[in-house]
TORROVEX-181219 format. One record per residue (C-alpha): residue number from 1; residue in three letters; z, x, y. Coordinates in steps of 0.1 Angstrom, whole numbers. Example, Ala and Ser with C-alpha at 12.3 -4.5 7.8 and 13.67 -1.06 7.14 Angstrom:
<vodrens>
VODREN/1/ALA/78/123/-45
VODREN/2/SER/71/137/-11
</vodrens>
This chain:
<vodrens>
VODREN/1/MET/3/2/3
VODREN/2/ALA/-9/15/33
VODREN/3/PRO/17/17/60
VODREN/4/PRO/18/-14/85
VODREN/5/ARG/5/-6/122
VODREN/6/GLU/29/-1/148
VODREN/7/GLU/26/-25/180
VODREN/8/GLY/-6/-3/196
VODREN/9/GLN/-1/21/168
VODREN/10/ALA/-32/37/148
VODREN/11/TYR/-31/57/122
VODREN/12/SER/-58/83/108
VODREN/13/ILE/-60/70/78
VODREN/14/HIS/-72/35/94
VODREN/15/THR/-93/52/120
VODREN/16/GLY/-106/84/101
VODREN/17/LYS/-96/104/133
VODREN/18/ILE/-66/125/139
VODREN/19/PRO/-46/119/168
VODREN/20/LEU/-44/148/193
VODREN/21/PHE/-20/164/216
VODREN/22/THR/-11/150/248
VODREN/23/GLY/-3/170/281
VODREN/24/ILE/33/172/274
VODREN/25/ASP/27/179/240
VODREN/26/TYR/15/211/253
VODREN/27/ALA/44/215/279
VODREN/28/MET/65/210/257
VODREN/29/PHE/48/239/233
VODREN/30/VAL/42/262/263
VODREN/31/ILE/79/258/272
VODREN/32/THR/89/270/239
VODREN/33/LEU/68/301/238
VODREN/34/LEU/82/309/277
VODREN/35/VAL/115/306/264
VODREN/36/SER/110/329/239
VODREN/37/CYS/95/356/261
VODREN/38/GLY/121/352/286
VODREN/39/ILE/145/359/264
VODREN/40/GLY/132/391/254
VODREN/41/LEU/126/402/290
VODREN/42/PHE/160/395/302
VODREN/43/TYR/176/417/274
VODREN/44/ALA/147/444/285
VODREN/45/ILE/163/439/320
VODREN/46/VAL/202/438/307
VODREN/47/ASP/200/468/284
VODREN/48/ARG/177/490/303
VODREN/49/LYS/204/516/305
VODREN/50/LYS/214/514/266
VODREN/51/ASN/186/535/254
VODREN/52/THR/200/543/218
VODREN/53/THR/182/533/187
VODREN/54/LYS/220/515/178
VODREN/55/ASP/211/491/208
VODREN/56/PHE/180/483/198
VODREN/57/LEU/178/483/159
VODREN/58/LEU/215/468/157
VODREN/59/GLY/228/449/188
VODREN/60/GLY/251/474/198
VODREN/61/GLN/270/463/171
VODREN/62/ASN/290/438/186
VODREN/63/MET/274/404/180
VODREN/64/HIS/291/375/175
VODREN/65/PRO/287/357/141
VODREN/66/VAL/271/322/152
VODREN/67/PRO/243/336/166
VODREN/68/VAL/237/365/140
VODREN/69/ALA/244/333/115
VODREN/70/LEU/218/316/131
VODREN/71/SER/196/344/129
VODREN/72/LEU/197/347/91
VODREN/73/MET/190/311/91
VODREN/74/VAL/159/308/105
VODREN/75/THR/148/342/96
VODREN/76/PHE/137/335/63
VODREN/77/MET/131/294/70
VODREN/78/SER/98/297/87
VODREN/79/ALA/65/277/86
VODREN/80/MET/65/282/53
VODREN/81/THR/94/260/46
VODREN/82/LEU/87/236/74
VODREN/83/LEU/50/228/61
VODREN/84/GLY/55/241/26
VODREN/85/ASN/85/221/11
VODREN/86/PRO/76/185/22
VODREN/87/ALA/37/197/9
VODREN/88/GLU/56/203/-23
VODREN/89/ILE/72/175/-28
VODREN/90/TYR/40/151/-17
VODREN/91/ASN/20/170/-43
VODREN/92/TYR/43/173/-71
VODREN/93/HIS/82/162/-74
VODREN/94/THR/115/167/-56
VODREN/95/MET/126/197/-83
VODREN/96/TRP/122/216/-54
VODREN/97/TRP/156/206/-41
VODREN/98/TRP/174/225/-69
VODREN/99/LEU/168/257/-43
VODREN/100/CYS/198/245/-29
VODREN/101/VAL/220/254/-58
VODREN/102/SER/207/289/-62
VODREN/103/MET/215/293/-27
VODREN/104/VAL/251/289/-28
VODREN/105/ILE/252/310/-60
VODREN/106/ALA/235/340/-40
VODREN/107/MET/252/336/-7
VODREN/108/TRP/288/343/-25
VODREN/109/MET/274/371/-44
VODREN/110/VAL/255/383/-8
VODREN/111/SER/291/383/8
VODREN/112/GLN/315/392/-19
VODREN/113/ILE/295/425/-30
VODREN/114/TYR/265/433/-9
VODREN/115/VAL/276/427/26
VODREN/116/PRO/309/449/22
VODREN/117/PHE/290/475/3
VODREN/118/PHE/264/482/29
VODREN/119/TYR/286/478/57
VODREN/120/ARG/306/505/43
VODREN/121/LEU/277/528/45
VODREN/122/HIS/269/522/79
VODREN/123/ASN/233/530/75
VODREN/124/GLU/205/516/99
VODREN/125/SER/181/515/71
VODREN/126/VAL/191/503/35
VODREN/127/PHE/170/527/20
VODREN/128/GLU/191/555/31
VODREN/129/TYR/212/545/4
VODREN/130/LEU/184/552/-23
VODREN/131/ASP/184/589/-8
VODREN/132/MET/220/591/-11
VODREN/133/ARG/218/574/-47
VODREN/134/PHE/190/590/-63
VODREN/135/ASN/164/609/-40
VODREN/136/HIS/139/611/-11
VODREN/137/VAL/114/601/-32
VODREN/138/THR/131/570/-44
VODREN/139/ARG/139/561/-7
VODREN/140/VAL/100/565/4
VODREN/141/TYR/89/545/-25
VODREN/142/GLY/112/516/-17
VODREN/143/SER/103/518/20
VODREN/144/ILE/67/514/15
VODREN/145/LEU/71/484/-10
VODREN/146/LEU/92/467/16
VODREN/147/ILE/65/477/46
VODREN/148/LEU/38/458/23
VODREN/149/GLN/60/429/15
VODREN/150/ALA/65/424/53
VODREN/151/LEU/33/432/65
VODREN/152/ILE/20/407/40
VODREN/153/TYR/47/381/51
VODREN/154/GLY/42/386/86
VODREN/155/ALA/2/376/81
VODREN/156/PHE/14/346/65
VODREN/157/LEU/38/340/95
VODREN/158/LEU/12/339/117
VODREN/159/TYR/-17/318/96
VODREN/160/ALA/7/290/85
VODREN/161/PRO/14/276/120
VODREN/162/SER/-18/284/132
VODREN/163/LEU/-30/259/109
VODREN/164/ALA/-9/234/123
VODREN/165/LEU/-17/240/156
VODREN/166/ASN/-58/237/146
VODREN/167/ALA/-48/202/128
VODREN/168/VAL/-35/184/159
VODREN/169/THR/-47/204/189
VODREN/170/GLY/-86/216/177
VODREN/171/VAL/-73/251/192
VODREN/172/ASP/-95/277/172
VODREN/173/LEU/-75/286/147
VODREN/174/TRP/-78/326/149
VODREN/175/GLY/-69/324/186
VODREN/176/CYS/-39/310/177
VODREN/177/CYS/-28/335/152
VODREN/178/ILE/-35/360/181
VODREN/179/GLY/-17/344/207
VODREN/180/MET/14/342/188
VODREN/181/GLY/14/373/174
VODREN/182/LEU/10/387/214
VODREN/183/VAL/39/369/220
VODREN/184/VAL/64/377/196
VODREN/185/THR/50/414/197
VODREN/186/PHE/60/411/230
VODREN/187/TYR/96/400/230
VODREN/188/THR/107/424/199
VODREN/189/THR/96/450/217
VODREN/190/LEU/111/443/249
VODREN/191/GLY/144/432/240
VODREN/192/GLY/152/445/207
VODREN/193/MET/177/431/183
VODREN/194/LYS/196/412/204
VODREN/195/ALA/168/395/218
VODREN/196/VAL/156/382/180
VODREN/197/LEU/191/374/176
VODREN/198/TRP/193/348/209
VODREN/199/THR/158/338/204
VODREN/200/ASP/166/329/167
VODREN/201/THR/193/309/182
VODREN/202/PHE/171/292/205
VODREN/203/GLN/149/286/177
VODREN/204/ALA/169/272/152
VODREN/205/CYS/179/249/179
VODREN/206/VAL/145/233/184
VODREN/207/ILE/137/236/145
VODREN/208/ALA/167/212/140
VODREN/209/ALA/157/188/166
VODREN/210/GLY/123/184/150
VODREN/211/LEU/132/181/116
VODREN/212/LEU/153/153/125
VODREN/213/ALA/127/136/147
VODREN/214/VAL/105/135/118
VODREN/215/VAL/130/126/93
VODREN/216/ILE/143/96/113
VODREN/217/LYS/114/82/125
VODREN/218/GLY/94/85/90
VODREN/219/SER/119/65/77
VODREN/220/MET/121/38/103
VODREN/221/VAL/79/34/98
VODREN/222/GLU/87/30/64
VODREN/223/GLY/116/6/67
VODREN/224/GLY/141/27/58
VODREN/225/PHE/146/60/38
VODREN/226/ASP/154/41/8
VODREN/227/LYS/121/22/10
VODREN/228/ALA/105/57/13
VODREN/229/TRP/124/67/-18
VODREN/230/GLU/113/39/-38
VODREN/231/ILE/79/41/-35
VODREN/232/ALA/82/82/-43
VODREN/233/SER/102/69/-76
VODREN/234/ASP/75/45/-83
VODREN/235/ASN/47/70/-83
VODREN/236/GLY/69/97/-99
VODREN/237/ARG/77/120/-75
VODREN/238/ILE/115/118/-77
VODREN/239/ARG/125/140/-105
VODREN/240/PHE/156/162/-107
VODREN/241/PHE/165/167/-144
VODREN/242/ASP/134/186/-162
VODREN/243/PHE/161/215/-182
VODREN/244/SER/127/223/-199
VODREN/245/PRO/130/262/-211
VODREN/246/ASP/96/267/-211
VODREN/247/PRO/89/297/-185
VODREN/248/LYS/54/281/-180
VODREN/249/THR/72/253/-164
VODREN/250/ARG/64/259/-122
VODREN/251/HIS/98/241/-114
VODREN/252/SER/126/234/-139
VODREN/253/VAL/164/233/-134
VODREN/254/TRP/163/270/-148
VODREN/255/SER/133/284/-129
VODREN/256/MET/146/271/-95
VODREN/257/ILE/182/280/-99
VODREN/258/ILE/172/315/-118
VODREN/259/GLY/144/325/-99
VODREN/260/GLY/155/307/-67
VODREN/261/TRP/187/329/-74
VODREN/262/GLY/168/363/-78
VODREN/263/PHE/147/353/-45
VODREN/264/TRP/178/345/-20
VODREN/265/LEU/199/376/-34
VODREN/266/TYR/169/397/-24
VODREN/267/LEU/165/384/7
VODREN/268/TYR/202/380/18
VODREN/269/GLY/216/411/-2
VODREN/270/VAL/190/445/3
VODREN/271/ASN/161/429/24
VODREN/272/GLN/163/453/55
VODREN/273/ALA/159/422/83
VODREN/274/GLN/192/404/68
VODREN/275/VAL/212/438/65
VODREN/276/GLN/206/447/99
VODREN/277/ARG/219/414/112
VODREN/278/CYS/250/415/94
VODREN/279/MET/253/453/104
VODREN/280/SER/247/444/140
VODREN/281/CYS/287/421/132
VODREN/282/SER/314/441/147
VODREN/283/SER/331/443/111
VODREN/284/VAL/327/431/72
VODREN/285/ARG/348/401/81
VODREN/286/ARG/323/387/107
VODREN/287/ALA/293/397/89
VODREN/288/GLN/308/376/60
VODREN/289/ILE/319/347/81
VODREN/290/ALA/284/348/95
VODREN/291/ILE/266/345/57
VODREN/292/TRP/288/315/53
VODREN/293/ILE/281/298/85
VODREN/294/ASN/244/302/75
VODREN/295/LEU/244/288/46
VODREN/296/PRO/247/247/53
VODREN/297/GLY/219/257/74
VODREN/298/LEU/200/268/49
VODREN/299/ILE/204/237/25
VODREN/300/PHE/200/214/57
VODREN/301/ILE/167/226/62
VODREN/302/VAL/156/225/28
VODREN/303/SER/169/190/21
VODREN/304/ALA/155/180/57
VODREN/305/SER/119/196/46
VODREN/306/CYS/123/177/14
VODREN/307/MET/131/142/31
VODREN/308/ILE/102/149/51
VODREN/309/GLY/82/150/19
VODREN/310/VAL/95/116/4
VODREN/311/VAL/85/98/36
VODREN/312/MET/52/116/40
VODREN/313/TYR/42/107/5
VODREN/314/ALA/54/70/9
VODREN/315/PHE/29/69/41
VODREN/316/TYR/2/83/24
VODREN/317/THR/10/71/-10
VODREN/318/ASP/-27/51/-11
VODREN/319/CYS/-47/73/8
VODREN/320/HIS/-50/112/2
VODREN/321/PRO/-60/128/35
VODREN/322/ILE/-76/153/22
VODREN/323/SER/-100/136/-1
VODREN/324/PHE/-105/115/26
VODREN/325/GLY/-113/144/49
VODREN/326/LEU/-90/142/75
VODREN/327/VAL/-78/179/69
VODREN/328/GLU/-89/210/47
VODREN/329/LYS/-54/222/31
VODREN/330/THR/-22/210/20
VODREN/331/ASP/-4/233/48
VODREN/332/GLN/-22/207/70
VODREN/333/LEU/-4/174/60
VODREN/334/VAL/28/180/76
VODREN/335/PRO/10/182/111
VODREN/336/LEU/-13/155/106
VODREN/337/TYR/17/131/94
VODREN/338/VAL/39/139/124
VODREN/339/MET/6/133/149
VODREN/340/ASP/4/99/128
VODREN/341/ILE/43/86/131
VODREN/342/LEU/48/106/165
VODREN/343/SER/17/101/187
VODREN/344/GLY/33/75/205
VODREN/345/TYR/58/94/215
VODREN/346/PRO/42/117/242
VODREN/347/GLY/64/152/238
VODREN/348/LEU/74/144/202
VODREN/349/PRO/46/163/182
VODREN/350/GLY/51/194/206
VODREN/351/VAL/87/193/196
VODREN/352/PHE/76/193/160
VODREN/353/VAL/48/216/163
VODREN/354/SER/72/241/186
VODREN/355/CYS/95/239/157
VODREN/356/VAL/72/250/133
VODREN/357/VAL/58/278/153
VODREN/358/SER/95/291/163
VODREN/359/GLY/104/295/126
VODREN/360/SER/74/314/123
VODREN/361/LEU/84/335/156
VODREN/362/SER/118/340/146
VODREN/363/SER/106/352/114
VODREN/364/LEU/82/373/121
VODREN/365/SER/103/390/148
VODREN/366/SER/128/399/126
VODREN/367/GLY/104/415/103
VODREN/368/LEU/90/434/130
VODREN/369/ASN/122/450/140
VODREN/370/ALA/132/454/105
VODREN/371/LEU/99/474/98
VODREN/372/SER/106/493/129
VODREN/373/ALA/141/509/114
VODREN/374/VAL/129/516/82
VODREN/375/THR/96/535/94
VODREN/376/LEU/118/553/118
VODREN/377/ARG/145/563/94
VODREN/378/ASP/127/563/61
VODREN/379/LEU/93/575/69
VODREN/380/LEU/86/595/99
VODREN/381/PRO/96/633/95
VODREN/382/GLY/131/641/106
VODREN/383/ARG/118/662/136
VODREN/384/CYS/103/632/153
VODREN/385/VAL/131/616/151
VODREN/386/ASN/165/640/148
VODREN/387/ASP/153/667/174
VODREN/388/VAL/143/639/201
VODREN/389/SER/166/617/226
VODREN/390/GLN/177/587/219
VODREN/391/PHE/158/575/249
VODREN/392/ARG/129/589/231
VODREN/393/SER/138/578/195
VODREN/394/THR/141/538/211
VODREN/395/ILE/104/543/227
VODREN/396/ILE/95/553/192
VODREN/397/SER/108/518/178
VODREN/398/LYS/94/499/205
VODREN/399/LEU/58/516/195
VODREN/400/LEU/67/511/158
VODREN/401/VAL/75/469/168
VODREN/402/PHE/38/470/187
VODREN/403/PHE/17/486/160
VODREN/404/TYR/29/464/130
VODREN/405/GLY/26/435/154
VODREN/406/MET/-7/443/158
VODREN/407/LEU/-15/451/119
VODREN/408/SER/1/416/111
VODREN/409/MET/-25/395/132
VODREN/410/GLY/-52/413/115
VODREN/411/LEU/-35/408/81
VODREN/412/ALA/-37/369/90
VODREN/413/TYR/-74/366/82
VODREN/414/VAL/-67/384/45
VODREN/415/VAL/-40/361/35
VODREN/416/SER/-59/330/46
VODREN/417/ASN/-79/329/13
VODREN/418/LEU/-45/328/-11
VODREN/419/GLY/-44/290/-15
VODREN/420/SER/-7/270/-9
VODREN/421/VAL/11/293/16
VODREN/422/LEU/45/282/1
VODREN/423/GLU/34/293/-37
VODREN/424/ALA/17/323/-22
VODREN/425/VAL/43/338/-3
VODREN/426/TYR/72/331/-32
VODREN/427/THR/45/349/-57
VODREN/428/VAL/39/379/-31
VODREN/429/PHE/78/385/-24
VODREN/430/GLY/84/383/-60
VODREN/431/ILE/63/408/-70
VODREN/432/LEU/74/434/-44
VODREN/433/ASN/110/423/-43
VODREN/434/GLY/117/420/-80
VODREN/435/PRO/118/462/-82
VODREN/436/LEU/135/464/-50
VODREN/437/LEU/165/442/-59
VODREN/438/GLY/163/459/-97
VODREN/439/VAL/162/495/-82
VODREN/440/PHE/193/486/-57
VODREN/441/THR/211/469/-85
VODREN/442/LEU/206/499/-109
VODREN/443/GLY/219/521/-83
VODREN/444/MET/247/501/-73
VODREN/445/PHE/260/490/-106
VODREN/446/TYR/251/516/-133
VODREN/447/PRO/263/550/-125
VODREN/448/TRP/245/566/-154
VODREN/449/ALA/210/557/-135
VODREN/450/ASN/197/588/-125
VODREN/451/LYS/164/592/-105
VODREN/452/HIS/139/595/-133
VODREN/453/GLY/152/561/-143
VODREN/454/ALA/152/547/-106
VODREN/455/LEU/116/558/-104
VODREN/456/VAL/102/548/-138
VODREN/457/GLY/118/519/-138
VODREN/458/THR/107/504/-105
VODREN/459/THR/69/515/-113
VODREN/460/ALA/74/494/-144
VODREN/461/GLY/86/466/-128
VODREN/462/LEU/60/467/-102
VODREN/463/GLY/32/474/-124
VODREN/464/PHE/44/444/-147
VODREN/465/LEU/47/419/-118
VODREN/466/LEU/12/429/-108
VODREN/467/TRP/-3/424/-139
VODREN/468/VAL/7/390/-140
VODREN/469/GLY/5/381/-104
VODREN/470/PHE/-31/395/-100
VODREN/471/GLY/-40/376/-136
VODREN/472/ALA/-27/346/-125
VODREN/473/PHE/-50/347/-91
VODREN/474/ALA/-80/361/-108
VODREN/475/ASN/-83/332/-137
VODREN/476/ASN/-75/307/-109
VODREN/477/ILE/-39/294/-126
VODREN/478/ARG/-29/263/-111
VODREN/479/THR/-6/233/-118
VODREN/480/PRO/-25/201/-118
VODREN/481/LEU/-10/180/-89
VODREN/482/SER/7/147/-98
VODREN/483/PRO/-17/120/-90
VODREN/484/LEU/-30/109/-57
VODREN/485/THR/-55/87/-46
VODREN/486/VAL/-77/70/-21
VODREN/487/GLU/-77/37/-27
VODREN/488/GLY/-61/25/5
VODREN/489/CYS/-80/45/30
VODREN/490/ASN/-105/28/50
VODREN/491/PHE/-142/43/40
VODREN/492/THR/-158/24/63
VODREN/493/ALA/-143/46/91
VODREN/494/LEU/-162/74/78
VODREN/495/PRO/-191/60/61
VODREN/496/SER/-206/90/51
VODREN/497/LEU/-177/101/30
VODREN/498/ALA/-177/85/-7
VODREN/499/PRO/-147/80/-28
VODREN/500/PRO/-139/113/-46
VODREN/501/ASN/-121/119/-80
VODREN/502/VAL/-89/134/-69
VODREN/503/THR/-72/135/-101
VODREN/504/ALA/-100/157/-122
VODREN/505/ALA/-86/171/-157
VODREN/506/VAL/-78/211/-153
VODREN/507/GLU/-93/229/-184
VODREN/508/GLU/-68/247/-209
VODREN/509/ASP/-79/283/-220
VODREN/510/ASP/-68/295/-255
VODREN/511/ASN/-63/329/-244
VODREN/512/PRO/-28/341/-255
VODREN/513/LEU/-26/364/-224
VODREN/514/PHE/-30/328/-202
VODREN/515/ASP/8/318/-216
VODREN/516/LEU/20/348/-197
VODREN/517/TYR/-3/344/-164
VODREN/518/ARG/11/309/-164
VODREN/519/MET/49/320/-163
VODREN/520/SER/66/302/-130
VODREN/521/TYR/58/325/-100
VODREN/522/MET/97/315/-96
VODREN/523/TYR/108/342/-124
VODREN/524/TYR/90/367/-104
VODREN/525/THR/118/384/-88
VODREN/526/ALA/146/381/-112
VODREN/527/LEU/123/391/-141
VODREN/528/GLY/115/420/-117
VODREN/529/MET/152/430/-117
VODREN/530/VAL/156/430/-149
VODREN/531/ILE/128/453/-161
VODREN/532/VAL/137/477/-138
VODREN/533/GLN/173/476/-147
VODREN/534/GLY/164/477/-186
VODREN/535/VAL/139/505/-182
VODREN/536/GLY/155/522/-156
VODREN/537/LEU/186/528/-179
VODREN/538/PHE/166/538/-210
VODREN/539/VAL/148/566/-192
VODREN/540/SER/182/578/-178
VODREN/541/LEU/199/580/-209
VODREN/542/ILE/170/600/-222
VODREN/543/THR/166/623/-194
VODREN/544/GLY/202/627/-190
VODREN/545/PRO/226/601/-178
VODREN/546/THR/241/608/-145
VODREN/547/ASP/280/620/-150
VODREN/548/PRO/301/589/-130
VODREN/549/ARG/326/617/-117
VODREN/550/SER/296/634/-100
VODREN/551/LEU/292/607/-74
VODREN/552/ASP/304/595/-40
VODREN/553/PRO/326/564/-50
VODREN/554/ARG/309/547/-17
VODREN/555/LEU/274/545/-38
VODREN/556/ILE/286/525/-71
VODREN/557/CYS/301/494/-66
VODREN/558/PRO/329/480/-91
VODREN/559/VAL/309/449/-95
VODREN/560/VAL/339/432/-122
VODREN/561/GLU/366/445/-100
VODREN/562/VAL/351/424/-69
VODREN/563/LEU/338/394/-84
VODREN/564/PHE/369/390/-113
VODREN/565/PRO/403/403/-94
VODREN/566/PHE/423/382/-117
VODREN/567/LEU/411/402/-150
VODREN/568/PRO/437/425/-166
VODREN/569/ILE/440/457/-150
VODREN/570/LYS/430/473/-185
VODREN/571/ILE/399/454/-183
VODREN/572/ARG/393/464/-147
VODREN/573/ASP/402/498/-153
VODREN/574/PHE/371/501/-183
VODREN/575/PHE/347/490/-159
VODREN/576/ARG/353/515/-133
VODREN/577/PHE/337/542/-154
VODREN/578/GLY/362/566/-143
VODREN/579/ILE/352/558/-109
VODREN/580/VAL/382/557/-83
VODREN/581/HIS/374/536/-52
VODREN/582/GLU/389/545/-19
VODREN/583/GLY/414/523/-6
VODREN/584/LYS/417/495/-29
VODREN/585/TYR/428/499/-68
VODREN/586/ASP/462/508/-84
VODREN/587/LYS/472/547/-75
VODREN/588/LYS/483/553/-112
VODREN/589/GLN/447/559/-119
VODREN/590/VAL/446/585/-93
VODREN/591/GLU/477/601/-103
VODREN/592/GLU/461/607/-140
VODREN/593/LEU/429/624/-126
VODREN/594/GLU/419/658/-133
VODREN/595/LEU/404/680/-107
VODREN/596/ASP/385/699/-130
VODREN/597/VAL/353/695/-109
VODREN/598/SER/360/724/-84
VODREN/599/PRO/331/730/-72
VODREN/600/ALA/318/694/-81
VODREN/601/GLU/279/688/-83
VODREN/602/VAL/278/653/-63
VODREN/603/ASN/245/636/-66
VODREN/604/GLY/229/666/-79
VODREN/605/LYS/239/687/-48
VODREN/606/GLU/271/714/-49
VODREN/607/LYS/297/706/-27
VODREN/608/GLN/331/727/-23
VODREN/609/GLY/367/720/-9
VODREN/610/ARG/364/696/19
VODREN/611/ASP/329/691/14
VODREN/612/ASN/335/672/-24
VODREN/613/PRO/338/640/-15
VODREN/614/TRP/360/638/-51
VODREN/615/TYR/385/661/-39
VODREN/616/ASN/388/645/-2
VODREN/617/MET/392/611/-26
VODREN/618/CYS/421/620/-43
VODREN/619/LYS/439/649/-25
VODREN/620/GLY/471/632/-9
VODREN/621/ARG/462/597/-22
VODREN/622/THR/490/592/-51
VODREN/623/LYS/517/589/-23
VODREN/624/LYS/500/574/2
VODREN/625/SER/474/551/-7
VODREN/626/LYS/489/528/17
VODREN/627/ARG/478/545/45
VODREN/628/TYR/441/543/37
VODREN/629/ASP/442/505/32
VODREN/630/VAL/457/505/69
VODREN/631/GLU/427/526/82
VODREN/632/GLU/403/507/61
VODREN/633/LYS/418/474/79
VODREN/634/GLN/417/488/114
VODREN/635/SER/376/496/110
VODREN/636/GLY/367/465/99
VODREN/637/LEU/358/476/61
VODREN/638/LEU/387/455/45
</vodrens>
């Protein structure tokens, strides 16, 4: 049943024409861009005398948890979420909502394990850890993977909102890409991390307003959200209890929770952009608070975008806009829907498109800032960084932001041919992020792992996922859409367009490799992590495992101690693997420690006397362990 017309309202499926922006809509959109640029200009002026990389990359490490939380929230809740989630519900079903459960599990682990761990190291780049734990080659390897992932993601961030603008304004697609790329590069280059955080805060408010406007108005058009839910349920769009263990099931409870857990654990645990935000807080406690404040916002955005998918399906239940010829791509459905239901309210379509653009700008600005930090700290020769003044180092950081911004604009053309934005992003993220999460976890949790295991494990995980991912892409592996129809379309409005068949069957192939290619893309990150750890540990054992006592204790996370402090002391002792961690654990272990490692080999390098972390950690600790607890609390580490 086609949606009823409101008085004076003509929908695109009745007229065959898409409502376009009004002058007020353009004004709202331009204001959003100007505010973002204004924030960057403001911090460029205010902080013009603070010419240190710490100020530019970490915001001076004195940021309040609330803006940090909002920035964390919108960094990866971009146009892919705002356009892709509703389209996912429209084309398939509501299993995507299970992602919220995986977020809760991942945020708990991030706040308890990864945030304190990286804050204690106090590095501007997370990849400095790989150098400290393994070697410089591993550090560069990881940095290159991050740069590839961030550049591809940045290209998607420009392309997705450009699709939206093109659908509702008629403005050239690539003109939109270039315009937004220039805006985000401008304010990130000028203002650094402070500009990114406060711009993200403003954009979070715009995103919330846009989502609420569409959910409320969309529900009103259908006579209430319950009516929309009923229509979607009657047509198979409401599904929550697919517990299929088959890894080829695109979205099941297991793929969404396990795969989603790996995805969000990487993004918030070891991703440079998110760790950089946490490091901008003045203490570990504030960074953990920011993580927990950000969680309800994540759940709200995912839930609101899924609700938009439900009301959008109810609206177009009898007329599929792509088959009707109104739009060309799935990711243009939401902008079309917004123009259909909000065009009678001048300014509101502009707010929502601003919401979509804001999501992309916030994510891209975060990525550009992270790319600058990683390149500066991990890839440039030491003489380019260490032997120059803080002022010149900051200038180099800004030039890197500009360079990567221009490169992202160029790559936007490449990603335009990769199909659904949401699935493409999760696929690319899984292929590149799984090995990264794996190598960090290998170093943090397994003290026996060595540099050979890290390099071979990362390569094995990356190679396997590239094979599966490119195999699926090359063979055009696609999950058939849920039934769609054009029975309610007004084809008299488009007489040259014949009613198409929108539910054609997909041919199956008996090639056994296709079963592997059909594996749900949601598993990629978690599978990559497992492969890196399995292969890495095996290679480490056959090439000579690292002696845990030779490691700086800061480089190993006592994960059992952190997550299960209620376990008996004997069990916790066993899982410390002979490593004593400063200021946290019982002193009996320190008293029984034999200092037979002088000079000691620490991470492959000989350290003597006070340069030996093992010596410094144990010397004077047997009677005065409380003093270390006090010192760590004062420094914000406890």
